[in-house]
C-alpha positions in Angstrom: 1.3 1.3 36.2 -1.1 2.9 33.5 -3.4 0.7 31.9 -5.1 0.7 28.5 -8.1 2.3 29.7 -6.1 5.1 31.2 -4.6 5.9 27.9 -7.9 5.7 26.0 -8.9 8.2 28.4 -6.3 10.5 27.8 -6.5 9.8 24.2 -10.1 11.1 24.2 -9.3 14.4 25.8 -6.0 15.1 24.1 -6.2 13.5 20.7 -8.1 14.7 17.6 -11.3 12.4 17.3 -10.8 12.4 13.5 -7.6 10.0 14.3 -9.7 7.1 14.3 -8.4 3.9 15.7 -9.3 0.0 15.8 -7.4 -1.9 18.5 -8.6 -1.2 22.1 -5.1 -1.2 23.6 -2.0 1.2 23.4 1.4 -0.6 22.3 4.7 -0.5 24.5 6.8 -2.6 22.8 7.1 -4.4 19.5 9.4 -7.1 18.1 9.7 -8.7 14.3 5.5 -9.7 14.2 4.5 -9.4 17.8 3.3 -6.3 19.7 3.1 -6.1 23.8 0.6 -3.9 25.1 1.1 -1.4 28.4 -0.4 -4.5 30.4 2.0 -7.2 28.9 -0.4 -8.7 26.8 1.2 -9.9 23.5 -0.6 -9.9 19.9 0.2 -11.2 16.4 0.8 -8.8 13.9 -1.1 -9.3 10.6 -1.3 -5.3 10.2 2.5 -4.4 10.0 1.3 -0.8 10.4 -0.8 -0.9 7.4 2.1 -2.6 5.5 5.1 -0.6 6.6 6.8 -3.4 8.5 7.6 -5.9 5.8 10.8 -6.8 7.7 9.3 -6.7 10.7 9.3 -4.4 13.8 12.8 -3.1 15.1 14.8 -5.3 12.9 18.4 -5.5 14.1 20.0 -4.3 10.9 17.7 -1.2 10.5 18.2 -0.4 14.6 21.7 -0.6 14.1 21.7 2.0 10.7 19.4 4.5 12.6 21.3 4.6 15.3 24.5 4.9 13.3 23.5 7.7 11.4 22.2 9.6 14.9 25.8 9.4 15.8 26.6 11.7 12.4 23.5 13.7 11.7 19.9 14.1 11.9 19.1 16.7 9.2 20.6 19.3 7.2 17.6 19.2 4.1 19.2 17.8 1.0 18.1 20.7 -1.0 20.5 22.4 1.7 23.2 20.3 1.8 23.1 16.9 0.5 24.4 13.6 1.8 25.5 10.2 0.5 23.0 8.0 1.9 19.9 10.1 -0.5 22.3 9.4 -3.4 23.1 5.9 -2.5 19.3 5.4 -2.1 18.4 6.6 -5.5 20.7 4.6 -7.2 19.7 1.3 -5.5 15.9 2.3 -6.1 16.7 2.9 -9.6 18.6 -0.2 -10.1 16.0 -2.2 -8.7 12.7 -1.1 -10.1 11.1 -2.2 -13.4 12.1 -1.0 -16.8 15.1 -0.9 -19.2 15.5 3.0 -19.3 17.9 5.4 -17.6 16.3 6.4 -13.9 15.8 8.8 -11.6 14.4 9.1 -8.1 13.4 11.8 -5.3 12.4 11.1 -1.9 9.3 12.8 0.5 8.1 11.7 3.7 4.3 10.0 3.0 3.2 7.9 0.6 0.4 11.1 0.0 3.2 13.0 -1.0 4.7 10.7 -3.6 1.7 10.5 -5.5 1.0 14.6 -5.3 4.7 15.0 -6.8 4.1 12.1 -9.4 1.3 14.0 -10.6 3.1 17.2 -10.7 5.8 15.3 -13.0 3.4 14.1 -15.3 1.4 17.3 -15.7 4.3 19.3 -16.2 6.2 16.5 -18.4 3.3 16.2 -20.9 1.4 19.8 -20.4 -1.8 18.0 -20.1 -4.2 18.1 -17.0 -6.4 15.4 -17.2 -5.7 12.3 -14.9 -7.4 8.7 -15.2 -7.9 6.8 -12.2 -9.8 3.3 -11.0 -12.8 2.5 -9.2 -11.9 1.5 -5.6 -8.6 2.9 -6.1 -6.5 4.5 -3.0 -3.9 7.3 -3.0 -4.1 9.3 0.2 -5.4 11.8 2.0 -4.4 15.0 0.4 -6.9 17.0 -1.9 -5.3 15.4 -4.9 -5.4 12.1 -3.2 -9.2 12.5 -2.2 -9.7 13.6 -5.9 -7.8 10.2 -7.2 -9.6 7.9 -4.7 -12.7 6.2 -4.5 -13.6 5.8 -1.1 -16.4 8.8 0.2 -16.8 7.6 3.8 -14.8 8.8 5.8 -11.7 9.5 3.6 -13.9 12.5 1.3 -17.1 13.3 3.0 -17.6 16.9 3.8 -14.4 18.0 2.2 -15.4 18.9 -1.2 -14.4 20.7 -3.7 -11.8 18.2 -4.9 -9.4 18.9 -8.0 -11.1 18.7 -11.5 -9.9 17.0 -14.6 -9.8 13.7 -12.6 -12.0 10.8 -14.5 -12.5 7.4 -12.8 -13.3 4.4 -14.9 -14.0 0.8 -13.8 -11.2 -1.4 -12.5 -11.4 -5.0 -13.9 -12.4 -7.3 -10.8 -13.2 -10.5 -11.8 -15.1 -11.6 -8.4 -17.3 -8.1 -8.6 -18.4 -9.5 -12.3 -16.0 -6.3 -13.7 -14.0 -7.7 -16.8 -11.3 -6.4 -19.0 -13.3 -5.1 -21.9 -15.8 -3.3 -19.7 -12.6 -1.3 -18.5 -11.0 -1.0 -21.9 -14.4 0.3 -22.9 -15.1 2.6 -20.4 -11.8 4.0 -21.4 -12.5 4.4 -25.1 -16.0 5.7 -24.0 -14.1 8.6 -22.0 -11.9 9.6 -24.8 -15.3 10.2 -26.8 -17.5 12.0 -24.4 -15.1 13.6 -21.9 -11.6 13.9 -22.3 -9.8 13.8 -25.6 -6.3 12.4 -25.3 -4.6 15.2 -26.0 -6.0 16.3 -22.5 -4.9 13.2 -20.8 -1.4 13.8 -18.7 -1.6 10.7 -16.8 -3.1 7.1 -15.9 -2.5 6.3 -12.3 -3.2 2.6 -10.8 -2.4 0.3 -8.1 -1.2 -3.6 -9.0 -3.5 -4.7 -6.3 -6.0 -2.3 -4.7 -4.7 -2.5 -1.1 -7.8 0.0 0.7 -9.7 -0.7 -2.5 -10.3 -4.7 -1.1 -7.1 -6.6 -2.6 -8.4 -6.2 -6.0 -5.4 -8.0 -8.3 -4.8 -6.6 -11.4 -5.7 -8.3 -15.1 -2.1 -8.5 -16.7 -3.6 -8.4 -20.0 -5.6 -5.1 -18.9 -2.3 -3.7 -17.7 -0.5 -4.1 -21.0 -3.4 -2.8 -23.0 -3.2 0.4 -20.8 0.9 0.6 -21.3 0.0 0.5 -25.2 -2.7 3.1 -24.9 -0.6 5.6 -23.0 2.2 5.2 -25.7 0.0 5.4 -28.2 -1.3 8.9 -26.8 2.2 10.0 -24.8 0.6 9.7 -21.6 2.5 8.9 -18.4 1.7 5.5 -16.7 2.0 5.8 -13.0 1.9 3.1 -10.8 0.8 3.3 -6.9 3.1 0.9 -5.3 3.0 2.2 -1.8 1.6 -0.8 -0.4 2.4 -3.5 -3.0 6.3 -2.6 -2.9 9.2 -3.6 -1.1 8.7 -7.3 -1.6 5.1 -7.5 -0.4 4.0 -9.5 -3.4 7.0 -11.9 -3.6 9.0 -9.3 -6.2 10.3 -6.1 -5.2 7.7 -4.2 -7.3 4.4 -6.2 -8.1 4.5 -4.4 -11.5 7.0 -7.1 -12.2 4.5 -10.1 -12.0 3.0 -8.5 -14.8 5.8 -7.6 -17.5 5.0 -4.0 -17.3 7.4 -0.8 -16.5 5.4 2.3 -15.5 7.0 5.5 -16.5 6.7 6.7 -12.8 6.3 4.3 -9.4 5.2 5.7 -6.3 6.5 3.9 -3.2 6.3 4.3 0.6 5.5 2.6 3.6 7.9 -0.4 4.5 10.9 1.4 2.5 11.5 3.3 5.9 11.3 0.2 8.0 9.2 2.1 10.4 10.5 5.5 9.6 8.4 7.9 7.2 9.9 7.8 3.5 8.5 7.3 0.4 9.5 8.7 -3.2 9.0 8.7 -7.0 11.3 6.5 -9.3 11.0 6.4 -13.1 11.8 7.7 -16.4 15.1 10.2 -15.9 13.9 12.4 -19.2 10.2 13.0 -17.9 11.6 13.7 -14.0 14.3 15.7 -15.2 12.1 18.0 -17.2 10.8 19.6 -14.3 13.5 22.4 -13.4 15.8 22.9 -10.2 13.5 23.9 -7.5 10.2 22.6 -8.8 10.0 19.7 -6.8 11.5 18.9 -3.0 10.4 19.2 0.5 12.3 20.3 4.2 12.3 16.8 5.5 12.0 14.5 2.4 14.8 11.8 1.8 15.7 12.6 5.7 19.1 11.0 6.7 17.5 8.6 9.6 15.1 7.6 6.7 17.3 7.0 3.7 19.9 5.1 6.2 16.8 2.9 7.3 15.4 2.4 3.5 19.4 1.2 2.6 19.2 -1.0 5.8 15.6 -2.3 4.2 17.2 -3.3 1.1 20.1 -5.1 2.7 17.9 -7.2 4.6 15.4 -7.9 1.7 18.4 -9.2 -0.2 20.2 -11.2 2.5 17.3 -12.8 4.4 15.8 -13.8 0.4 12.8 -12.1 1.9 11.2 -11.9 -2.0 11.4 -15.6 -1.9 10.2 -16.1 1.9 7.3 -13.6 1.1 5.9 -15.9 -1.7 6.3 -18.7 0.6 4.3 -17.0 3.1 1.6 -15.9 0.6 1.5 -19.3 -0.5 0.9 -20.8 3.1 -1.5 -18.4 4.1 -3.3 -18.4 0.6 -4.1 -22.5 0.8 -5.4 -22.0 4.3 -7.7 -18.9 2.9 -8.5 -21.2 -0.1 -9.9 -23.7 2.2 -11.7 -21.4 4.2 -13.4 -19.8 0.7 -14.2 -23.9 -0.2 -15.4 -24.8 3.4 -19.3 -25.7 3.0 -19.7 -25.0 6.9 -18.3 -21.1 6.4 -20.8 -19.5 3.4 -19.7 -16.4 4.7 -16.3 -16.8 3.2 -17.0 -15.8 -0.5 -13.5 -15.1 -1.8 -9.8 -15.9 -1.5 -7.5 -13.7 -3.5 -3.3 -13.5 -3.1 -0.6 -12.1 -5.2 2.4 -13.0 -3.1 2.2 -12.2 0.7 -0.7 -9.8 -0.5 -3.6 -12.1 1.2 -7.3 -11.6 1.3 -10.8 -12.9 2.0 -13.9 -11.5 1.3 -16.7 -11.6 3.9 -20.1 -12.0 1.9 -23.8 -12.5 3.2 -24.0 -15.7 1.2 -21.7 -16.6 -1.6 -24.6 -17.1 -4.6 -25.2 -13.2 -4.1 -21.6 -12.0 -3.3 -23.5 -9.2 -1.6 -20.5 -8.0 1.0 -21.5 -8.1 5.1 -18.9 -5.3 6.7 -20.7 -6.0 9.9 -19.7 -9.4 10.3 -16.2 -8.7 8.9 -15.9 -6.1 11.8 -17.2 -8.6 14.2 -14.7 -11.3 13.2 -11.7 -8.5 13.5 -12.8 -7.2 17.1 -13.1 -11.2 18.4 -9.8 -11.9 16.8 -8.3 -8.9 18.7 -10.1 -10.3 22.3 -7.9 -13.4 21.4 -4.2 -11.9 20.2 -4.5 -11.0 16.9 -4.7 -8.0 14.9 -6.2 -7.6 11.6 -7.0 -5.0 9.2 -10.4 -4.6 7.1 -10.6 -3.2 3.1 -12.8 -2.8 0.9 -15.6 -0.3 -0.1 -17.8 -2.2 2.4 -15.0 -2.6 4.7 -15.9 -6.7 4.4 -12.6 -7.6 3.1 -10.0 -9.3 5.7 -6.6 -8.5 4.7 -3.3 -9.6 5.8 0.2 -7.8 5.9 2.3 -9.8 8.3 5.9 -9.2 8.2 8.0 -11.2 5.8 10.0 -12.4 8.6 7.7 -13.8 10.7 8.0 -17.3 11.6 5.7 -19.7 10.0 4.5 -21.1 13.5 3.3 -17.9 14.3 1.9 -17.2 11.1 -0.3 -20.6 11.2 -1.1 -19.4 15.2 -2.8 -16.2 13.7 -4.2 -18.1 10.9 -5.7 -20.4 13.5 -7.4 -17.4 15.6 -8.7 -16.1 12.5 -10.6 -19.6 11.6 -11.7 -19.6 15.2 -13.0 -16.0 15.0 -14.8 -16.6 11.7 -16.6 -19.6 13.4 -17.8 -17.9 16.9 -19.0 -14.9 14.7 -21.4 -16.9 12.4 
C-alpha cells in the first residue's frame, strides 16, 4: 500500500512546485465533511476545497445527477450544440439572484473566468475602461484577477506588468480601523485626482472579503456604492464566488445588505465539486455584447450544469440557508467566547456572516498586530489532530472556516474543540 510519504515524493518529482499545498497527506476518499487519507486516517474538513463543498463531499443527489448526465452526453460545447441543463440552470440562477429586473446568465469553468468576463461585459456596455477595486480584495489568478487583487506574495510577485486602468481604494474594516467615511473619501478623491467618472466602467467588490481575511462589508457603504454607480452610470459587480450558494445564510450575501449589483459572479460550491462558474445580471447589460463576444469551450459543461441543478435542489430541500445560519451562529458563539477569553489574548477578533466564520490571531489585543506565524502553527497542530483549516488575510493570520452546511453539529463541535486545544497548545 502506498503511504502519504510515497505520494509526497512522487508529487515533488512530477508536479510543479508553484502548486503549493498545505496538508501533509494525500486524500483517498471523502464523505460530507470528512476526508480519509491513503493510510486510512480520518480528518474533519473545515476547508471544503476552499469553499467548494457547501453541500458536502459527494452528496448522493449530486452523484446521481452526474451519473445520469454521464449516461446521456458529456460535452458538445453549448456554443455549437446547446442542451437543456444549461438553459434550466440559467433560469434558476436568474430567479435566485438579487434584483427586481430582467436577468440573464452565462457560464464558465472557474471563478477567475467569471471575473474576466464580468469586466469585459462592463467595459463593453459602458465603453469606459477604468475599474475601481478594494484593498484586501481577491478576484483570481489571471492577469486581470491579479490586477484587481491586493495580495502581492505569492500571487503577484514576479508577474508584472499588470493590466492598467485599475484603481484601488480602502475597504471599510472596523477591526483594522478603516471607516466608511475614509473609504468614501478615498473614492471621491480618486475622482478628483486620477479617474474622472466618465472613465470608470465598473466597481468590483466582495460582500465578505474571503482571501482578504473575512472582512464583512459595511451595509451603508454598499448602499452608498450602489447610489454612486447609479449616479455616474458605472456597473456595480459583486464577486460572490466564495460568499454565494448559501455560505452566508442567504443564497447570495448581497441580500443581507439590500443591495442588487448589476452583475454578480458566482462559482465554487455551485458545481458541487465540479468546475463551474458564471455571471448573472441585468439583461440589458449582458446582452450589450454581441453574439460570439463571450464564451469558452467548456463553459457550462453538461456535467457541471447537472451537478449545479442538483446543488440548488439540495439547498432548497434540506433548508440549507437556514441551517447555514444555524451553523454560523454555533461557530460564531464559540469564536466570540475565544475572543473574550483572557487566557487567549492571541484571539483578537471573531467575525461572521452566516457560516462565514473567522478568528483573527494577533500578538496582543491592544496593538492588534497580526501574528501569521502563530496562526500557521495553530493550523499545523490542528492538522496533526485531524482537523483541516485554512488561513486568510494579508498576514495569513486569520483562520477561516468553510465547513459544509450539511455537517452534523457533533462533527462541527468536535472540530471546534480541536481548534481550541490547538490554540492553547501553541501559545
